[in-house]
FIVEX-825389 format. One line per 5 residues: number of its first residue (from 1); their letters; for each residue x, y, z of C-alpha. Coordinates in steps of 0.05 Angstrom, whole numbers, plus 5000, padded with zeros to 4 digits. Example, Ala and Ser with C-alpha at 12.3 -4.5 7.8 and 13.67 -1.06 7.14 Angstrom:
<recs>
1	as	5246:4910:5156 | 5273:4979:5143
</recs>
This chain:
<recs>
1	mtiqt	5000:5000:5000 | 5027:5069:4982 | 5021:5133:5022 | 4971:5160:4971 | 4927:5099:4976
6	alrqg	4929:5097:5052 | 4910:5170:5056 | 4852:5162:5008 | 4824:5101:5043 | 4834:5131:5112
11	aelle	4800:5196:5093 | 4741:5159:5063 | 4732:5118:5127 | 4734:5180:5170 | 4687:5219:5125
16	eagvp	4636:5163:5125 | 4638:5164:5201 | 4627:5239:5204 | 4695:5255:5233 | 4711:5329:5220
21	vprlt	4767:5347:5171 | 4777:5274:5150 | 4834:5285:5101 | 4874:5327:5150 | 4861:5276:5205
26	aevll	4884:5219:5160 | 4948:5257:5144 | 4963:5271:5218 | 4951:5198:5237 | 4993:5171:5180
31	shalg	5049:5220:5196 | 5047:5195:5267 | 5050:5123:5244 | 5110:5139:5200 | 5144:5183:5251
36	ceray	5150:5241:5202 | 5122:5310:5189 | 5061:5318:5144 | 5104:5351:5090 | 5138:5284:5078
41	lyghs	5072:5255:5054 | 5066:5304:4997 | 5134:5290:4968 | 5131:5214:4976 | 5060:5197:4957
46	dahlt	5082:5135:4917 | 5125:5107:4973 | 5103:5039:4999 | 5085:5029:5072 | 5114:4973:5113
51	dlvql	5067:4923:5145 | 5084:4953:5213 | 5066:5024:5191 | 5001:4998:5161 | 4984:4963:5226
56	hfary	4997:5027:5267 | 4957:5070:5219 | 4898:5021:5221 | 4900:5023:5297 | 4901:5099:5299
61	lherl	4843:5102:5250 | 4803:5053:5293 | 4816:5094:5355 | 4794:5159:5321 | 4731:5124:5293
66	qgkpt	4715:5104:5365 | 4716:5177:5385 | 4785:5184:5414 | 4811:5254:5399 | 4869:5258:5350
71	qyith	4911:5294:5402 | 4906:5235:5450 | 4928:5188:5394 | 4989:5230:5373 | 5001:5259:5443
76	rqefy	5013:5326:5410 | 4978:5394:5411 | 5005:5462:5391 | 4993:5520:5438 | 5020:5591:5429
81	grefl	5069:5566:5376 | 5097:5509:5417 | 5083:5435:5416 | 5057:5405:5480 | 5052:5334:5503
86	vtsav	4980:5314:5519 | 4951:5251:5548 | 4881:5231:5572 | 4902:5257:5641 | 4897:5329:5617
91	liprp	4850:5374:5579 | 4871:5386:5507 | 4895:5459:5502 | 4848:5501:5460 | 4864:5563:5418
96	etehv	4815:5603:5461 | 4861:5596:5521 | 4914:5636:5484 | 4872:5696:5503 | 4892:5682:5576
101	ieaal	4965:5688:5555 | 4952:5752:5517 | 4917:5784:5577 | 4974:5764:5623 | 5027:5791:5577
106	alapp	4990:5857:5572 | 4995:5870:5646 | 5039:5928:5667 | 5085:5923:5703 | 5098:5851:5683
111	prrva	5084:5802:5740 | 5145:5772:5772 | 5114:5716:5813 | 5060:5677:5778 | 5015:5617:5791
116	dvgcg	4977:5576:5740 | 4921:5546:5781 | 4894:5479:5756 | 4951:5474:5705 | 4932:5410:5668
121	sgnia	4983:5401:5613 | 5020:5463:5638 | 5007:5502:5575 | 4993:5567:5612 | 5050:5559:5663
126	vtlsl	5102:5539:5612 | 5082:5593:5563 | 5083:5648:5616 | 5150:5624:5642 | 5181:5628:5572
131	elhae	5147:5693:5553 | 5153:5731:5619 | 5217:5701:5647 | 5182:5705:5714 | 5181:5658:5774
136	vfatd	5124:5611:5756 | 5087:5559:5797 | 5035:5509:5772 | 4984:5473:5815 | 4937:5415:5803
141	vspaa	4901:5364:5846 | 4919:5310:5795 | 4988:5277:5802 | 4980:5250:5731 | 4968:5320:5704
146	lsvas	5027:5347:5741 | 5071:5293:5711 | 5050:5314:5641 | 5060:5387:5657 | 5128:5374:5686
151	enark	5149:5337:5623 | 5126:5395:5580 | 5167:5444:5622 | 5228:5399:5616 | 5219:5390:5541
156	lgaqv	5209:5463:5527 | 5261:5489:5574 | 5214:5526:5621 | 5230:5539:5694 | 5166:5520:5731
161	afvec	5155:5495:5801 | 5099:5444:5807 | 5055:5438:5868 | 5001:5385:5882 | 4946:5423:5918
166	dlasa	4875:5447:5912 | 4873:5513:5873 | 4920:5563:5907 | 4917:5533:5976 | 4992:5521:5980
171	faads	5010:5594:5974 | 5019:5644:6030 | 4978:5707:6035 | 5002:5766:5993 | 5054:5724:5957
176	ldlva	5036:5728:5883 | 5032:5780:5828 | 4988:5740:5781 | 4940:5682:5787 | 4922:5654:5719
181	snppy	4873:5597:5707 | 4831:5560:5657 | 4786:5528:5709 | 4733:5475:5699 | 4668:5510:5681
186	vplgd	4620:5461:5648 | 4555:5449:5687 | 4544:5376:5704 | 4476:5379:5669 | 4510:5396:5603
191	aaglq	4549:5331:5600 | 4501:5296:5553 | 4505:5353:5503 | 4580:5353:5497 | 4616:5324:5437
196	reire	4631:5250:5444 | 4705:5264:5441 | 4701:5311:5501 | 4649:5273:5542 | 4681:5204:5536
201	hepal	4755:5220:5534 | 4775:5286:5567 | 4782:5284:5643 | 4718:5302:5680 | 4759:5334:5735
206	alfag	4782:5387:5685 | 4714:5398:5654 | 4658:5400:5706 | 4645:5449:5762 | 4581:5430:5798
211	esgld	4510:5440:5775 | 4519:5513:5756 | 4590:5508:5727 | 4610:5564:5774 | 4635:5525:5835
216	iyerl	4709:5531:5818 | 4704:5605:5800 | 4675:5621:5869 | 4732:5586:5905 | 4785:5613:5857
221	vkdae	4765:5685:5867 | 4769:5677:5943 | 4837:5643:5938 | 4863:5697:5892 | 4840:5752:5939
226	rvlrp	4881:5718:5994 | 4946:5702:5957 | 4953:5763:5911 | 4993:5823:5933 | 4957:5890:5928
231	ggalv	4960:5908:5854 | 4965:5835:5834 | 4922:5808:5778 | 4873:5751:5768 | 4864:5726:5697
236	melgf	4813:5672:5684 | 4784:5638:5623 | 4708:5643:5620 | 4658:5591:5601 | 4600:5605:5555
241	ktyda	4551:5655:5586 | 4589:5658:5652 | 4615:5729:5649 | 4558:5762:5688 | 4559:5711:5743
246	vraml	4635:5711:5750 | 4637:5787:5747 | 4588:5790:5805 | 4636:5749:5848 | 4688:5805:5847
251	gprwq	4678:5846:5909 | 4697:5919:5922 | 4772:5904:5927 | 4775:5885:5854 | 4792:5941:5806
256	dirva	4808:5952:5732 | 4762:5895:5712 | 4767:5878:5639 | 4739:5826:5592 | 4768:5801:5527
261	ddlag	4725:5768:5473 | 4747:5709:5432 | 4745:5709:5355 | 4671:5691:5358 | 4655:5752:5400
266	iprvl	4643:5711:5463 | 4670:5739:5529 | 4729:5691:5540 | 4777:5722:5591 | 4765:5763:5653
271	aarlg	4823:5802:5683 | 4821:5843:5747 | 4870:5876:5795 | 4867:5870:5871 | 4866:5937:5906
276	gm	4888:5952:5977 | 4848:5938:6040
</recs>
């Protein structure tokens, strides 16, 4: 079987099953089976595949047809121009979360002591470490997630300290300049309406936040108010239609409250500074 034939057959199978972008998915999976970049496929379309490569490609196609996200098959996802390791222990980084990075980088003066709360793959912590050259911490309640995040920091050369704890509970009062987070925000009642890939494969711990989807926000705002120094900032990703409720959680100490929309015009990031007592 040649590369061209494998791609055609793979794309047809994926298209028949209703998998989005079937041709691209087939290319990514075959590249993974070959251990090469996608560009190699275009210049070697007549090359024959070994039996082992065909076996791997068939297995990857089967996994994708069963709903497993491509990123969990290849263990790769790009975020802010860097390639991150992802496993089923962590949420797959989304482009929308890059708005959290942009909001953090826009802070003046730049924060020098930063915590990524609920770090998952470490995409926020690693990126802020490399972009800000600040002292960065990353917390999570999941040891498996921290293991993935630690490997990403090592691989990308980021200096990040990892802490297993609930939200920001490990930090002393008035000890941070920035708390950044993409917290769980999906209401439990919305589970049935999620895409199969998300519902069945991404970690529930990183998705759901009680019946309202607001449980983690409430605790995160309180934690941030305790651990941030006066003038420190809280930057959080927002779930769909959560802005008003989360904005209402910010008491009188919070100042300079801003919201950034994503490319679809949906409020996606809330940023606020903590004033004095």
